[in-house]
RORO-650454 format. One record per residue (C-alpha): residue number from 1; x, y, z; residue in one letter. Coordinates in nm, 3 decimals, always signed. Layout:
N
> NUM;X;Y;Z;A .
...
# end
This chain:
416
> 1;-3.790;+5.159;-3.577;M .
> 2;-3.645;+5.306;-3.894;S .
> 3;-3.978;+5.442;-4.018;D .
> 4;-3.886;+5.789;-3.888;G .
> 5;-4.230;+5.858;-3.737;I .
> 6;-4.273;+6.006;-3.389;M .
> 7;-4.593;+5.925;-3.202;Q .
> 8;-4.764;+6.257;-3.126;P .
> 9;-4.851;+6.371;-2.777;D .
> 10;-5.200;+6.506;-2.711;A .
> 11;-5.221;+6.856;-2.869;P .
> 12;-5.212;+7.143;-2.620;E .
> 13;-5.486;+7.400;-2.632;E .
> 14;-5.436;+7.763;-2.732;L .
> 15;-5.650;+8.054;-2.614;E .
> 16;-6.014;+8.007;-2.709;G .
> 17;-5.986;+7.628;-2.686;G .
> 18;-5.811;+7.579;-3.023;T .
> 19;-5.566;+7.289;-3.030;A .
> 20;-5.210;+7.369;-3.135;D .
> 21;-5.147;+7.122;-3.415;L .
> 22;-4.773;+7.180;-3.380;F .
> 23;-4.758;+7.070;-3.017;S .
> 24;-4.700;+6.710;-3.127;K .
> 25;-4.356;+6.818;-3.247;F .
> 26;-4.250;+6.978;-2.916;D .
> 27;-4.016;+6.694;-2.807;P .
> 28;-3.831;+6.713;-3.139;L .
> 29;-3.817;+7.094;-3.125;I .
> 30;-3.667;+7.080;-2.775;K .
> 31;-3.415;+6.819;-2.882;M .
> 32;-3.306;+7.033;-3.179;R .
> 33;-3.290;+7.356;-2.974;E .
> 34;-3.083;+7.185;-2.708;G .
> 35;-2.839;+7.057;-2.968;L .
> 36;-2.796;+7.393;-3.144;L .
> 37;-2.771;+7.590;-2.816;S .
> 38;-2.421;+7.444;-2.766;T .
> 39;-2.299;+7.611;-3.087;G .
> 40;-2.322;+7.284;-3.278;Q .
> 41;-2.377;+7.311;-3.657;K .
> 42;-2.716;+7.181;-3.768;D .
> 43;-2.634;+6.835;-3.908;P .
> 44;-2.964;+6.819;-4.095;F .
> 45;-2.929;+7.134;-4.307;S .
> 46;-2.587;+7.101;-4.468;L .
> 47;-2.558;+7.271;-4.809;V .
> 48;-2.347;+7.119;-5.085;M .
> 49;-2.207;+7.434;-5.245;E .
> 50;-2.063;+7.243;-5.542;K .
> 51;-2.042;+6.874;-5.619;V .
> 52;-1.714;+6.783;-5.787;L .
> 53;-1.751;+6.408;-5.838;S .
> 54;-1.934;+6.108;-5.689;P .
> 55;-1.696;+6.122;-5.390;T .
> 56;-1.613;+6.493;-5.349;R .
> 57;-1.799;+6.819;-5.287;A .
> 58;-1.740;+7.169;-5.155;I .
> 59;-1.901;+7.198;-4.808;C .
> 60;-1.845;+7.502;-4.587;N .
> 61;-1.599;+7.631;-4.845;G .
> 62;-1.366;+7.332;-4.839;R .
> 63;-1.304;+7.016;-5.040;D .
> 64;-1.490;+6.738;-4.859;T .
> 65;-1.496;+6.361;-4.905;I .
> 66;-1.853;+6.234;-4.937;L .
> 67;-1.927;+5.929;-4.722;L .
> 68;-2.294;+5.998;-4.662;G .
> 69;-2.462;+5.968;-5.003;T .
> 70;-2.631;+5.666;-5.163;Y .
> 71;-2.426;+5.703;-5.481;N .
> 72;-2.309;+5.344;-5.439;Y .
> 73;-2.199;+5.281;-5.797;M .
> 74;-2.083;+5.637;-5.868;G .
> 75;-2.307;+5.687;-6.172;M .
> 76;-2.393;+6.055;-6.121;T .
> 77;-2.097;+6.182;-6.325;F .
> 78;-2.074;+5.902;-6.584;D .
> 79;-2.024;+6.080;-6.921;P .
> 80;-2.263;+5.853;-7.115;Q .
> 81;-2.534;+5.892;-6.853;V .
> 82;-2.499;+6.271;-6.855;I .
> 83;-2.506;+6.287;-7.235;E .
> 84;-2.822;+6.075;-7.246;A .
> 85;-2.991;+6.330;-7.021;G .
> 86;-2.872;+6.622;-7.233;H .
> 87;-2.999;+6.459;-7.553;Q .
> 88;-3.339;+6.377;-7.403;A .
> 89;-3.384;+6.735;-7.289;M .
> 90;-3.297;+6.863;-7.634;R .
> 91;-3.537;+6.616;-7.801;D .
> 92;-3.830;+6.618;-7.556;F .
> 93;-3.800;+6.931;-7.342;G .
> 94;-3.788;+6.968;-6.966;T .
> 95;-4.100;+6.782;-6.850;G .
> 96;-4.405;+6.582;-6.952;T .
> 97;-4.671;+6.796;-6.779;T .
> 98;-4.890;+6.489;-6.740;G .
> 99;-4.954;+6.153;-6.578;S .
> 100;-4.839;+5.823;-6.725;R .
> 101;-5.199;+5.729;-6.809;V .
> 102;-5.256;+6.055;-7.000;L .
> 103;-4.987;+6.232;-7.201;N .
> 104;-4.697;+6.150;-6.969;G .
> 105;-4.563;+5.832;-7.129;T .
> 106;-4.277;+5.922;-7.361;Y .
> 107;-4.048;+5.687;-7.550;Q .
> 108;-3.795;+5.726;-7.269;G .
> 109;-4.034;+5.587;-7.009;H .
> 110;-4.087;+5.273;-7.216;K .
> 111;-3.711;+5.237;-7.272;E .
> 112;-3.648;+5.276;-6.899;C .
> 113;-3.901;+5.002;-6.820;E .
> 114;-3.745;+4.784;-7.092;D .
> 115;-3.405;+4.831;-6.926;A .
> 116;-3.551;+4.727;-6.589;L .
> 117;-3.715;+4.416;-6.734;R .
> 118;-3.384;+4.318;-6.892;E .
> 119;-3.183;+4.397;-6.578;F .
> 120;-3.406;+4.183;-6.356;Y .
> 121;-3.504;+3.927;-6.623;A .
> 122;-3.870;+3.981;-6.529;M .
> 123;-4.186;+4.021;-6.734;D .
> 124;-4.317;+4.351;-6.599;H .
> 125;-4.168;+4.682;-6.486;A .
> 126;-4.347;+4.995;-6.370;M .
> 127;-4.168;+5.326;-6.314;V .
> 128;-4.281;+5.574;-6.045;F .
> 129;-4.177;+5.934;-5.985;S .
> 130;-3.989;+5.837;-5.664;T .
> 131;-3.898;+5.522;-5.475;G .
> 132;-4.122;+5.643;-5.193;Y .
> 133;-4.419;+5.651;-5.433;L .
> 134;-4.333;+5.303;-5.558;A .
> 135;-4.377;+5.156;-5.209;N .
> 136;-4.674;+5.378;-5.133;L .
> 137;-4.847;+5.282;-5.457;G .
> 138;-4.779;+4.910;-5.484;I .
> 139;-4.842;+4.824;-5.119;I .
> 140;-5.161;+5.031;-5.081;S .
> 141;-5.304;+4.892;-5.403;T .
> 142;-5.243;+4.520;-5.356;I .
> 143;-5.319;+4.498;-4.981;A .
> 144;-5.642;+4.661;-4.863;G .
> 145;-5.910;+4.633;-4.596;K .
> 146;-5.937;+4.276;-4.468;G .
> 147;-5.587;+4.182;-4.590;D .
> 148;-5.285;+4.132;-4.362;Y .
> 149;-4.936;+4.273;-4.403;I .
> 150;-4.660;+4.099;-4.208;I .
> 151;-4.352;+4.318;-4.204;L .
> 152;-4.018;+4.368;-4.034;D .
> 153;-4.053;+4.628;-3.759;I .
> 154;-3.751;+4.819;-3.895;D .
> 155;-3.918;+4.877;-4.232;S .
> 156;-3.879;+5.211;-4.408;H .
> 157;-4.131;+5.494;-4.358;A .
> 158;-4.259;+5.456;-4.715;S .
> 159;-4.351;+5.094;-4.641;I .
> 160;-4.545;+5.188;-4.328;Y .
> 161;-4.721;+5.469;-4.515;D .
> 162;-4.818;+5.231;-4.796;G .
> 163;-4.966;+4.993;-4.538;C .
> 164;-5.170;+5.274;-4.377;K .
> 165;-5.295;+5.412;-4.708;L .
> 166;-5.427;+5.070;-4.809;G .
> 167;-5.596;+5.015;-4.472;D .
> 168;-5.466;+4.659;-4.437;A .
> 169;-5.403;+4.501;-4.095;E .
> 170;-5.037;+4.565;-4.006;I .
> 171;-4.858;+4.283;-3.820;V .
> 172;-4.495;+4.375;-3.741;P .
> 173;-4.232;+4.128;-3.622;F .
> 174;-3.891;+4.165;-3.457;K .
> 175;-3.616;+4.271;-3.696;H .
> 176;-3.475;+3.984;-3.905;N .
> 177;-3.637;+3.729;-3.671;D .
> 178;-3.746;+3.428;-3.879;I .
> 179;-3.928;+3.257;-3.592;E .
> 180;-4.122;+3.573;-3.501;A .
> 181;-4.229;+3.618;-3.863;M .
> 182;-4.357;+3.260;-3.880;E .
> 183;-4.555;+3.300;-3.557;K .
> 184;-4.728;+3.610;-3.699;R .
> 185;-4.815;+3.426;-4.020;L .
> 186;-4.971;+3.140;-3.827;K .
> 187;-5.206;+3.383;-3.650;R .
> 188;-5.349;+3.534;-3.969;V .
> 189;-5.710;+3.419;-4.020;P .
> 190;-5.751;+3.140;-4.271;E .
> 191;-5.850;+3.266;-4.615;G .
> 192;-5.728;+3.622;-4.559;A .
> 193;-5.498;+3.788;-4.812;G .
> 194;-5.138;+3.794;-4.687;K .
> 195;-4.843;+4.006;-4.795;L .
> 196;-4.498;+3.969;-4.638;V .
> 197;-4.277;+4.280;-4.679;I .
> 198;-3.900;+4.260;-4.633;L .
> 199;-3.597;+4.468;-4.728;E .
> 200;-3.280;+4.325;-4.878;G .
> 201;-3.053;+4.571;-4.696;V .
> 202;-3.180;+4.779;-4.406;Y .
> 203;-3.072;+5.138;-4.443;S .
> 204;-2.971;+5.227;-4.087;M .
> 205;-2.735;+4.946;-3.987;L .
> 206;-2.665;+4.815;-4.337;G .
> 207;-2.755;+4.461;-4.232;D .
> 208;-2.895;+4.202;-4.472;V .
> 209;-3.221;+4.008;-4.432;A .
> 210;-3.223;+3.624;-4.421;P .
> 211;-3.443;+3.626;-4.730;L .
> 212;-3.394;+3.261;-4.825;K .
> 213;-3.563;+3.128;-4.511;E .
> 214;-3.815;+3.410;-4.482;M .
> 215;-3.938;+3.375;-4.838;V .
> 216;-3.967;+2.997;-4.799;R .
> 217;-4.180;+3.032;-4.484;I .
> 218;-4.396;+3.305;-4.640;A .
> 219;-4.474;+3.081;-4.937;K .
> 220;-4.553;+2.784;-4.713;E .
> 221;-4.821;+3.000;-4.551;H .
> 222;-4.969;+3.117;-4.881;G .
> 223;-4.838;+3.475;-4.861;A .
> 224;-4.721;+3.696;-5.143;M .
> 225;-4.376;+3.851;-5.092;V .
> 226;-4.254;+4.204;-5.163;L .
> 227;-3.884;+4.285;-5.120;V .
> 228;-3.749;+4.640;-5.117;D .
> 229;-3.402;+4.624;-5.273;E .
> 230;-3.335;+5.000;-5.268;A .
> 231;-2.997;+4.966;-5.093;H .
> 232;-2.878;+4.651;-5.273;S .
> 233;-2.972;+4.704;-5.638;M .
> 234;-2.668;+4.745;-5.861;G .
> 235;-2.425;+4.621;-5.597;F .
> 236;-2.528;+4.293;-5.431;I .
> 237;-2.569;+3.972;-5.630;G .
> 238;-2.382;+3.840;-5.931;E .
> 239;-2.573;+4.071;-6.166;N .
> 240;-2.646;+4.343;-5.910;G .
> 241;-3.011;+4.239;-5.872;R .
> 242;-2.993;+4.248;-5.494;G .
> 243;-3.013;+4.019;-5.193;V .
> 244;-3.291;+3.811;-5.351;A .
> 245;-3.049;+3.719;-5.629;E .
> 246;-2.761;+3.659;-5.386;L .
> 247;-2.971;+3.419;-5.178;Q .
> 248;-3.134;+3.246;-5.476;G .
> 249;-3.498;+3.345;-5.425;V .
> 250;-3.565;+3.571;-5.725;M .
> 251;-3.822;+3.328;-5.868;D .
> 252;-4.016;+3.313;-5.539;D .
> 253;-4.047;+3.689;-5.481;V .
> 254;-4.368;+3.840;-5.621;D .
> 255;-4.264;+4.207;-5.624;F .
> 256;-3.927;+4.383;-5.610;I .
> 257;-3.930;+4.753;-5.530;I .
> 258;-3.633;+4.976;-5.603;G .
> 259;-3.521;+5.331;-5.659;T .
> 260;-3.312;+5.528;-5.906;F .
> 261;-3.182;+5.760;-5.633;S .
> 262;-2.907;+5.527;-5.513;K .
> 263;-2.699;+5.301;-5.740;S .
> 264;-2.869;+5.432;-6.057;V .
> 265;-2.768;+5.788;-5.966;G .
> 266;-3.079;+5.991;-6.048;T .
> 267;-3.436;+6.002;-5.909;V .
> 268;-3.740;+5.778;-5.947;G .
> 269;-3.872;+5.443;-5.830;G .
> 270;-3.992;+5.117;-5.978;F .
> 271;-4.153;+4.781;-5.924;C .
> 272;-4.071;+4.466;-6.122;V .
> 273;-4.279;+4.149;-6.115;S .
> 274;-4.363;+3.828;-6.298;N .
> 275;-4.725;+3.827;-6.184;H .
> 276;-4.945;+3.768;-6.492;P .
> 277;-5.201;+4.033;-6.387;K .
> 278;-4.944;+4.300;-6.296;F .
> 279;-5.020;+4.540;-6.583;E .
> 280;-5.362;+4.625;-6.433;I .
> 281;-5.166;+4.820;-6.170;M .
> 282;-5.125;+5.101;-6.424;R .
> 283;-5.499;+5.171;-6.402;L .
> 284;-5.566;+5.114;-6.030;V .
> 285;-5.252;+5.242;-5.851;C .
> 286;-5.332;+5.597;-5.742;R .
> 287;-4.973;+5.722;-5.676;P .
> 288;-4.897;+5.618;-6.036;Y .
> 289;-5.218;+5.739;-6.202;V .
> 290;-5.242;+6.077;-6.030;F .
> 291;-4.875;+6.189;-6.036;T .
> 292;-4.687;+6.366;-6.314;A .
> 293;-4.440;+6.132;-6.482;S .
> 294;-4.064;+6.172;-6.459;L .
> 295;-3.901;+6.429;-6.691;P .
> 296;-3.750;+6.291;-7.015;P .
> 297;-3.393;+6.366;-6.904;A .
> 298;-3.441;+6.165;-6.584;V .
> 299;-3.571;+5.846;-6.749;V .
> 300;-3.302;+5.871;-7.017;A .
> 301;-3.024;+5.890;-6.758;T .
> 302;-3.186;+5.609;-6.557;A .
> 303;-3.215;+5.376;-6.857;A .
> 304;-2.855;+5.441;-6.960;T .
> 305;-2.729;+5.390;-6.606;S .
> 306;-2.925;+5.065;-6.558;I .
> 307;-2.783;+4.919;-6.879;R .
> 308;-2.431;+5.013;-6.770;K .
> 309;-2.487;+4.848;-6.432;L .
> 310;-2.542;+4.520;-6.616;M .
> 311;-2.169;+4.530;-6.692;Q .
> 312;-2.073;+4.661;-6.349;G .
> 313;-1.896;+4.354;-6.205;S .
> 314;-1.561;+4.533;-6.163;N .
> 315;-1.726;+4.824;-5.986;K .
> 316;-1.916;+4.586;-5.760;R .
> 317;-1.593;+4.407;-5.666;A .
> 318;-1.419;+4.736;-5.584;H .
> 319;-1.712;+4.855;-5.373;L .
> 320;-1.700;+4.532;-5.170;W .
> 321;-1.326;+4.588;-5.122;E .
> 322;-1.390;+4.944;-4.999;N .
> 323;-1.665;+4.831;-4.762;S .
> 324;-1.462;+4.551;-4.602;R .
> 325;-1.156;+4.772;-4.568;R .
> 326;-1.343;+5.057;-4.400;L .
> 327;-1.533;+4.820;-4.169;H .
> 328;-1.220;+4.641;-4.049;S .
> 329;-1.030;+4.969;-4.015;G .
> 330;-1.296;+5.135;-3.801;L .
> 331;-1.322;+4.822;-3.587;K .
> 332;-0.946;+4.821;-3.528;E .
> 333;-0.963;+5.187;-3.423;L .
> 334;-1.208;+5.091;-3.147;G .
> 335;-1.537;+5.217;-3.286;F .
> 336;-1.859;+5.024;-3.217;T .
> 337;-2.017;+4.917;-3.546;L .
> 338;-2.370;+4.810;-3.633;G .
> 339;-2.268;+4.473;-3.783;T .
> 340;-1.994;+4.222;-3.701;D .
> 341;-1.871;+4.231;-4.060;E .
> 342;-1.937;+4.433;-4.374;A .
> 343;-2.270;+4.316;-4.519;Q .
> 344;-2.339;+4.600;-4.764;S .
> 345;-2.213;+4.942;-4.872;A .
> 346;-2.352;+5.090;-4.547;I .
> 347;-2.142;+5.090;-4.230;I .
> 348;-2.304;+5.224;-3.914;A .
> 349;-2.080;+5.367;-3.642;V .
> 350;-2.271;+5.362;-3.312;I .
> 351;-2.241;+5.675;-3.097;M .
> 352;-2.288;+5.691;-2.716;P .
> 353;-2.570;+5.950;-2.745;D .
> 354;-2.703;+6.228;-2.967;L .
> 355;-2.485;+6.502;-2.817;E .
> 356;-2.161;+6.308;-2.866;Q .
> 357;-2.278;+6.186;-3.205;G .
> 358;-2.340;+6.544;-3.320;A .
> 359;-1.997;+6.646;-3.188;A .
> 360;-1.833;+6.361;-3.378;M .
> 361;-2.026;+6.452;-3.694;W .
> 362;-1.904;+6.812;-3.672;E .
> 363;-1.545;+6.705;-3.597;A .
> 364;-1.546;+6.486;-3.907;L .
> 365;-1.685;+6.772;-4.117;L .
> 366;-1.404;+6.995;-3.989;E .
> 367;-1.161;+6.722;-4.098;E .
> 368;-1.316;+6.731;-4.446;G .
> 369;-1.547;+6.428;-4.429;L .
> 370;-1.926;+6.421;-4.463;Y .
> 371;-2.127;+6.135;-4.309;V .
> 372;-2.494;+6.104;-4.208;N .
> 373;-2.594;+6.164;-3.847;L .
> 374;-2.896;+5.944;-3.774;A .
> 375;-3.096;+5.978;-3.453;R .
> 376;-3.407;+5.843;-3.284;P .
> 377;-3.683;+5.783;-3.380;P .
> 378;-3.544;+5.707;-3.726;A .
> 379;-3.297;+5.453;-3.586;T .
> 380;-3.350;+5.107;-3.436;P .
> 381;-3.341;+5.072;-3.056;A .
> 382;-3.313;+5.452;-3.009;N .
> 383;-2.951;+5.449;-3.123;M .
> 384;-2.757;+5.751;-3.245;T .
> 385;-2.522;+5.656;-3.524;L .
> 386;-2.300;+5.789;-3.800;L .
> 387;-2.403;+5.619;-4.121;R .
> 388;-2.125;+5.575;-4.375;C .
> 389;-2.226;+5.495;-4.732;S .
> 390;-1.940;+5.389;-4.957;L .
> 391;-1.908;+5.444;-5.330;C .
> 392;-1.744;+5.231;-5.599;A .
> 393;-1.554;+5.547;-5.700;E .
> 394;-1.383;+5.588;-5.361;H .
> 395;-1.014;+5.523;-5.420;S .
> 396;-0.791;+5.317;-5.192;E .
> 397;-0.622;+5.642;-5.091;E .
> 398;-0.956;+5.803;-5.001;E .
> 399;-1.051;+5.508;-4.778;V .
> 400;-0.716;+5.543;-4.598;S .
> 401;-0.779;+5.916;-4.555;T .
> 402;-1.128;+5.847;-4.420;I .
> 403;-0.984;+5.615;-4.154;L .
> 404;-0.730;+5.881;-4.055;D .
> 405;-1.012;+6.137;-4.023;M .
> 406;-1.218;+5.904;-3.804;F .
> 407;-0.920;+5.843;-3.580;E .
> 408;-0.849;+6.216;-3.540;A .
> 409;-1.214;+6.308;-3.479;A .
> 410;-1.271;+6.011;-3.247;G .
> 411;-0.978;+6.106;-3.028;K .
> 412;-1.068;+6.476;-3.030;A .
> 413;-1.421;+6.400;-2.907;T .
> 414;-1.317;+6.128;-2.664;G .
> 415;-1.525;+5.862;-2.838;I .
> 416;-1.219;+5.643;-2.886;I .
# end
């Protein structure tokens, strides 16, 4: 499962009968110690010494190509986006020091929500301090005790945490399995509240959900539908609205969750909806009511970026070109990939095990390429993989260089 949660073992007892609350982490500690005992660099504590552009940074003192960020549309260094942030800081200061329901709603927050409503062509938009809080808040508020949540087993940790916080009955089904989802829906007691939660693009393998069929079945069974489009917003669909747009089900989805920390290029989260009662969420959603609002500079950069993404068709086309080229190139080199073809900006390269995956990660870093090393339990089916996240700002030359680096590192480690 990609929720990143390990099931704890029974806590061991310390002297005097006190339970060691850290004992639940012992398997992970041993795994990490075993990895680092070989002299391997810690792949989970890399420091970016200086970021030069959406695709380049200084890591370990050398110029490194970035292939492990979620900067899909390359907006982090856009001059207009940066200037909007500078101006907001000059006009409004560094922070709001308050919640959205108190003093924490500035003009920039309203403009950011206006931009989201326009981007998605929806009636309501609600901005959260992070994408994690958006899932936590919306899910826990709309589905509570006595309600049922039917969700893909590979759902993100924030989705699972939102389900637990709301105390709804959680009914998982096999990843992207339409038939399994329908069977679960049929077993929900008649009259119970039902929420189906799906993701447009799943973050580990970069595969896309069959939303068209899943949304149809959910509606036939009287369920509301929430789709997390974190990894597809800005890139997938004619207007960059995500997989729901691509598959023609925007009007049938009740809630779309997204984040600013990927294609938008800053930080924050949001939910958009056409539900006529949606605005009451501002008074009843605890992760919205009891959290300080985003700083003025952040919502200003987000609003500017979102409006620019509305005219991002050329960038979207180039990102698709990059994704297909890297996928086919890695396949030709003999690597095992997570999908048969490029389905998103994420390409997962499957490793034989954690030790060899860590060795490959380090070899790529030595070549001057940064990717994400993902390991169990955060990955589906206990896989170890190198997750490559492409950017619309990667040049054709950079993609060629990336393929050369993979070939050199793959041969050096014996993986190909």
